[in-house]
N, C-alpha and C positions, 0 to 999 in steps of 0.2 A: 504494499499500499504506499502510496506518495502522500508525503504530508505537505500540507500548505507551506508557502514561502514564509509566511509571517503569521504568527498566533500567540497568544498568551496561555500558558499551561499552568493550571492549579496543581500544585505538590504539596502532598502532606509530609511535611518534614517530620522525622523521628527524632526523639532525644538523642543527642552525641554530635551529629555533624555539624559545621557551622553552615551559614546560608551560602558562603562561597563553596563549600563542598559540593551543596546540591546542584549549583549551577555548573561546576564540574561534571557531575554526574549526568546531568542533562546534556551537556555538550558533549560527552563521550559516547552515550547511549544514542543519540541522534545522529552524530557525526557533523555537527554544526559548530561553527566557531561563534557566532554572534548570539550569544546567550547572556542575560541579565535577570537580575531579581528587583523586586520594587518596595522591599522593605525588610531589614534585617531581623531576624530572629535569633536571640541567644541559644548557644550550643545546649544548654540544659532544657530549653523549650522545645514544644513540638507545634504541629499545626501548619495552617495555610500560608503557603509561599506562593505568590505570583511570579512566574518566571516568564519572560519575554525572550521570545524565539525569533531568530532571523530579524528581518526589518522592523518587527515589532519592538525591538530594543528601544525605538525612537519614542514609543510610548510610555516609557518608564517614569517619565517626568510628570504624566497625568494621572497616574495610579498610585504614585507613592503617597499622595496627600490624602488618600481617602482614609476615612475613620477605621479603626480596628477594634475588633472585639475579641476578647479574651476569657478563658476560665482559669482562674488563679486559685492556688492553695498557700495561704500564710500560716507560719508557725509563730505563736506567740511567745514572749518570753526568753527569745534568743535573738541578738543582732549579730551579723556578720559584715566583714568588710566590702565584700562584693554586693551585699544586699539579698543575696540568693544562697541556696544550699551548697554550692561550690566554695564559698568562701570560708575563711578562717573565723571562728567564733569569738567575738570580741567581749561580751557580755551575757550573763544569764540573770534574769530575773523571775521570780515566782508568783508576781502579782496578778498574773492571770487567772490564778484559781480562784473561784468564786465570780468571775464575771459572767454576766448573763447577755443573751442575745440583744437585750435593749439597750445595754451599754454599746455593745459593737455598732447597733444601727445608728446611735447618737454619734458615734465617732466618724462613721461612714457619710454622715450627713454633709459634714464640714469639708469633706474631699470631693464633693461633687460639683459640677458647673465649672466655670471659669477659674483657675487657679494658678497661683505661681508655685512651680515644682522646682527644686533642686536635683538636677540629675546625678546619678550614681558617679562617683569618682571612678570607678571601674565601668567606663562607657566609651562610646565611639565619639563622644562630644570632642571637638578639636580644641586644643590649648595651644596658643601659638604655632598652629599649623600641624600639629601632631595630635592623634588620639590620646584622650585623657588616661586611658587604661595602660597604655604603654610606658607613659611617665611615672604612673603609680608604680609599676612592677619595677621600675628602675630604682624605686625608692625615693622619688620625688614627692614633694608635698603640692597637692593641686586642689584649688577651690574653685568651683564652678558656680556661676551664678544662676539665679533662678531664671526659668523660661515660663513663658505664657502658654498654657495648655488647657484644654477643656475635657472634662471628664463627664460625657452626656448620660452614663447610666453607671451605676455603682451598687450592685445587689448582694446581699448575704445569701448564699444559696446553701452552705451547710455549717454547721456549729458542732464541733466535736472536739471541744479544748485539749490541747493548746492550738488545735487547727481549726482554720477558719476558711472556708470555701467562698469564693467572690466570682461574680460575672462583672466584666468592665467592658464598657464600648467608650471609646475615648479618640481624642483628635491624635492624629501623627505625631510623634516626638514625645508622646507621654511614655514615662517609663512605669511600668506596672511593679517593679522592683521598689521603686521609690514611693508608690503608693501603699505598699506593704510596710516599707519603712515608716511613713507618716501616721498611719494606723496604729502601729505600735507604739509611737512616740505620743500621740494623743492619748492612748489608753494608760500610758506610763509604765509600758511593761516592755517595749522594743519587741520588733518582729523582723522576719526576714521571708523570702518566698521559697517554698520547696517544689513548688510545681506551677507550670504555665502552659497554656495551650491556646493557640490563637484560632479561633473558630469562624472568623469572618474578616474579610478586609472590603469594605463598602458593602455591596450587595451579594458579593462572592462568598459562598459558604464552604467549609472545608469539607462537607459531605460530598462534594462535586469532585474534589481532589483525587489524584491517583498517588498511589506509594511508589517507593523508589524501585521495587520489584517488577513495576509495571512498566519502566520507562524502556523496556526492549521490546515491547509488544506494540507495534506500530498501530494496530486497530485501537487498543485501549487508548493510547495517546492522541490519536486523531477524534476519538469520541469526546473526549476530555477537553479538547483545544477549543479556545475561546477565540472567536473572530475578532479582528481589531475592531470593527464597527461596534460589536456588542461589548467589547472590553471598556469601550468609552460612551456607555449608555448613560453614565451619570452626567454627561454634558448636555447642553442644549443642541439640537440636530438642525441641519439645514441640507435638503436634497437640491441638489445642483442639476439643472438641465444640460443637454449636450454643449451648449454655447457657453455656459458658466463653467462647465467642466473643463474645457479647452483654456478658457482665461485663467483659471485657477491652477491648472498644470503649468503653466507658463509663469506662474508667480504674480499674475495680475489680480486686481482687486475686483469685486462684482457688487453691484447694488442689491440690498435685501429690503423687500416690502415690509416684513415684520419689524417695526421699530422697536419692539420689546427684546429683539434679539441682541443681547449685549454680552461682551466677554467672550471666553472661549467657547469654540463652537465645533462639533463633529460635523464634518461635511461629507454626505454620502452621494454616491452616483453609481447607477447601476446595482444597487444593494451592496455596495462595499464601500469602505472608507476610503474616501479620495484625499482628504486633508484634514488637519486641524487649522482652525482660522481663528481670527479674533475681529468681532464684529462691534462696530462703534459708529454711532450717528448714521446707520443706515448703509454702511459700507463694509463689507465683509473681505478682510486681507489674509491670505494664506500665510500660515507661519511654519507648517512643515506639510509637504505634499508626498503623499504614499501611491496615489493611483499612478499607473503608467500609460 
């Protein structure tokens, strides 16, 4: 079976490998060099990784900003240097004994909505051009400033002390490890993350993803593949006629009747993605052209 020249592949990453490892596995299995992912998952985490294949690597910037949904498991009473189970324990406290779900819910309420979050020191956040975790591992002291993120949903899913199960839907750039840390500090007992699974990226769910063992099966890959136009379903759309398609392919602007069409737009022609454009003031200008 011949695979399309460009598509987005939802992969269910297991615990252990890095996101870069998954990209390498897809590259080797499909025999293609142009492969990239749209949002890093920590090695200890599992779940949905959207992998862009072929010319669809040019779509990555339009997918990386989608909201993410996670199922997380936090352990109260212990803090670690990495804020997860892979780090060294820094402190143990037993104040979690006797906590009730009502107190947990109260603490979670303060972590919902737009918040200022301090990223973990063990993270890919750049400090003077280098990832913070690299500097920390060299023994350097790293201080990261707060970042503005939004926690759209934060639900208590299970309560078996000292373990607390959470469901999180958040904006890109949010660290669930940091949410666990902040939950523990709010409760006055400390906490770190012992489990993390990404269940959705935007409207795409992990139930449609394929495992690493399926990468060698072209039929399975083809069924799971997301066409570029479908991958950009979160953007407003514009269907170009033949004349407009010619202009857009040439990098020229076209007029749009819909005055409400503003910002990034997915341009379709013949049922396929022709371009990603930007519309303003009734004029649509192509930013990236995909159709040939």
